[in-house]
N, C-alpha and C positions, 0 to 999 in steps of 0.2 A: 605374602600378598603381592610383591612386585613380580615374582616369577609368574604367578597365576595370571596377572594382568598382561604380561608380555605374551603368553600363550593364548590369550583371549582374543576373539575378534571384536569385543566391546571397546569403545572409546569412553573417556572421561571428559566431561565439560567442566573446566576450572571455574566458569561463571563470568558475569560482568565484572565483580571485584573478587580477586582470587581468595582472598582471606578476609571476608567482611566481619568487621567489629560488632555491627549490630544487625545480623541477618533478618531478624524480625521485623525491624524498621524498614529495610530495603523491600522485603516481601510486602508489607502494608502499602508502600508507595506504588510499587509496580502493580500489585493487585487492584489498586484504586484507578490507576490509568488504564488497566485492562478492562475493568468493569465500565468505566466511563466510554471507552473506545467501542466496545461491543455494544453497549446499549444505544449509544449515539447513532452508530451505523444501523442497527436493526430498527431505530425510530425512523431514520431517514427512509430506508427501504419500505417500511409500513406506510409512511406518509405518501410516498410517491405511488405505491400500489393502490392505496385506497382513495386519494384525493383525485378527482377527474380533472381538476385544474392544473395538475402536475403530470398529466398523461400527453407529454411532449417529447421529442427526440432528446432535448437537453436533459431533461430529468431522468429519462430512461438510461442514458449513458451515465448519469450521476449515480443510478441505483446499482449499475454494475460496478462502478468504483466502490461504493459502500460494501458490495459483496466481496469484492477483492480484498478490501481493507480488513473485513470481518475474519475471512479465512486466513489472510496473511498474519494478523496478530495471533491467531489461535495456533500457527505453526510453531512459534518459538516461545511464547510467553508462558504457557501452561507447564511446559518442561522446565523453564527457568524458574518458576514458581516452587515446582516439585523439588528442584535441586536445593533451592534455599533452605528447605525444611528437612532436606534428607543427607544422611552421611554418604549414601551410594549415589553419585553423580554420574552414572553410567548410562550410555546410550549404545544401542546395538548397532552392528554394521548396517543392517537393513534400515533401521530407524534413521541412522545419519543420512543414508542415501536418499530415503524418503523425504526427508527435512530439506536437503539440497534441491531435489528436484521441484518440490512444491514451492519453495522459496524462489528459484530461478524462474519458474512458471509465472507465479503471481507479480513478481518484480518486473518481468518482462512484458507481462500483459498490461500492468499498470503504466509502463512506459508508452506503449502504443495506444492505450486508451486516452491518456491525458493529451497525446498528439492528435487524436481524432476528435476530441471534445474542443480543441482549439479550431479545427476545420469547421465544426459546428457553429462556434461563435462567429467564424468569419462568414459564413452564409447567412446567419442571422442579421449581422451588421450590415454586410456589403450587398446581399441579394435577398432582402426580405420578402420581396414578392414571389421568388422562386423557391423559398425555403421549403414549403410543403412538398415540392417536387424533388428537390435535391436532398431533403432529409426525410424521406418517406420511411415507413416501417421496415421495408425490405433492405434499405440501405443501412438502417439502424442496426438491424440484425447482423447483416453482414459485417459491420464495423466491430460489433461485440465479439462475434465468432472469430473474425481476424485477429483481434486483441488477444483472445484466450489461446489461439493456435499459434500466433506469433511468439508468446511466451512460452508455451509448451515445447516449442522448437529448441529453444535455448536450454530448456531443462533436459530434454532427451539428448542433445549433442554433449552437453558438458558432464551430466551426472555419471553415465557409464565410464568416460574416460577417467573421471577423478577417483572413482571407486575401484578402477582396475589397478592403480599403482599399489606397489607393495608397502605396507606400513608395519614397520618393526621398532623395537625398542619401547620408548615411551608412547603411551597411547593417550596422553593428556592434551586435550585440545584447548589452547588458550583463549577460549571464547565462551559464550553463554548459548551458542547453537552451533550447528555444522555449516560454517561459511567456508566455501572452498579455500581461499587463501590460508586460513588457519589449519584446515585439515592437511593441506599439501606440505605444510612444514614437517609434518611427521613421516613424510615418505622416505624410504632408504635410498632412492635413486634421484638424479638431478631432474627436476620437473621444470626447468627454465625455458625450455622450448615450448612446453605445453602452456606455461603461464603467459608467454609472448602471444601465442594464438589465441588464448582465452581473452587477453587484454585486447586484441584486435577485434574479436567477436564482440565484446562488450561495448567497445567504441562504436562499431557499426550499428549495434542495437540502440545506442543512444542518438546516433546521427540522424536515422530515419525519423523518429518523433520529434527531435530537435528542430529538424528542417521543416517539417510540417507546421510546428508551431511558430518558427521565425517568419516563414512566409505568410502565414495566417494573420498574424499580429501586425507585420509590415503593412498588408493590405488594409487591415482594419484602421491602423493609425492614419494611413492616407486618406481613407474614407472619412474618418471622423475630422480631420484637418479640414476636408472640403465642406463640411456641414456648416450651414449658416446659423442654424438653431442651437442655442446653449442648452435647451432641453434635451434635444437630440444628442448632443455630446454627452451629457450627464447620463442619459439611458444607456448609451453604448459602453460607457466606463463602468457602469453598475453591472451591465450584463457580463463584462469580462473580468471585473476585478477579483472575485473569488477564484476563478480558475488561474488567473495570473500568480496570486498568492500560493496556491497549491503547487503549481509548477515550479515556482522558485524554492520553495522548501524541499520538494521531492527531488528535483533535479540537481539542486545544490549539494545535497548529501550523496547522490549518485555520482556526481562528477568528482567528489573527493575519492569514492570507493573504487571507480572504474576508470578514471582518467588520469589521475596524478600518478607519476612514477612511484616505484616502491620505496625510493629513498625518502619520500615524505610520510611514509606510513610507519607507525609503530603498533604493537598490540593493543596499547592502552587507547590510542587514538581510534584505531579500527573498531574497537568495542564500543566506544562512546558514540561514534558515527552510527554504527550499526544499530545501537540502541535507539538512537534518535529516528531513524526511519523505519525501523521494525516495531517500535513501541509508541513512540510520541506521534508519529505521522498519521497513523490510523486513527488516533484519537482527534487530532487537529483538523483532518480533512472534513468531517461532517460539521464540526463546530464552526468552521470558516464558512461553509455553505449554508448553515442555518442562520448564523449571527449576521451575515452580510447580504442575505437574500430574503427580500420582502415576501415573494411567494411562499418559501418554505415557512417562513414565520407566520404567515397568513394561515396556511394549511395547518400548521400546528395549533394556532388558536381556534381554528374551526373544529379540529378533532376534540380539543379540550371542552369546547362548547358542547359539542354533541354528548360527551361522557357526562358533563354537568347536568345537561337536560335529561339524560336517561336516568341518572340518579334520582332526579327530582320526581320524575314520573313514577318510578318505583317506590319511593318514599310515600308519594300521594296514594298509590294503589294500596300500600300496606296500611296507611292511616284509614282508608275508607273501610277496610276490611274489619278494622277494630272499633 
């Protein structure tokens, strides 16, 4: 078996826990989180699409975040769930490359999108009269396309280089998906120079959106500080609070993964942090925006009211027939 694996181009994913004692329990927990994440994001997309009160730049950008989170969690979790129930935990060379590319594209796209969402909040709080002009549909589309393209550039640059290294000996990736640092540990040659360049690339990818976020919220805080109305301050903080929470959660995990030196990393810590922002974050984002946002909660109640009314009308029609 070992000889076959060494001659194969397939990799083996050891999983989040290398030898789980209760794989069925882990499967149930991860599947539940996956189900909640996909459902919550799809509901958010549906609400924003169908409710005219949510047809604003802020919610248009939020719908794109939900789309990214939905695709993001579908890249890694289904394969992880399959491996928990299967003895064959292999992933093909092409499948591994595709997973790396999509992962880099979506995480990079989310970096940029969260930065641009901070700019949207800055315009809404600091330039409310010019908001329709500065955040028109064309600019919003440009922001979204820019986020997807910016993320895909990272994927196009790093994926071919990562998969071009020779991999020999053990094909076991100590991870639950093909994350670049875990894959590079299987390389037959020294990859330290490439990892340094990749580290610099990732830091640059983080610096651009973090700069936008920092400048935007600095201006917002200065504007709020000059407000005389307590109600105005409350509205400003309510407008920004959900985005701030999402940014702290997402960038906190990204900071550990991409900025901290390798001496701080261990395979176990890396897998836990990766699980946090690939499994938990896509579930938390829509919940944070729905629980902390009155517009979304109102839209949800409005949809529920329509469904209830439709059911009553249908029930009335049926009773009339009989």
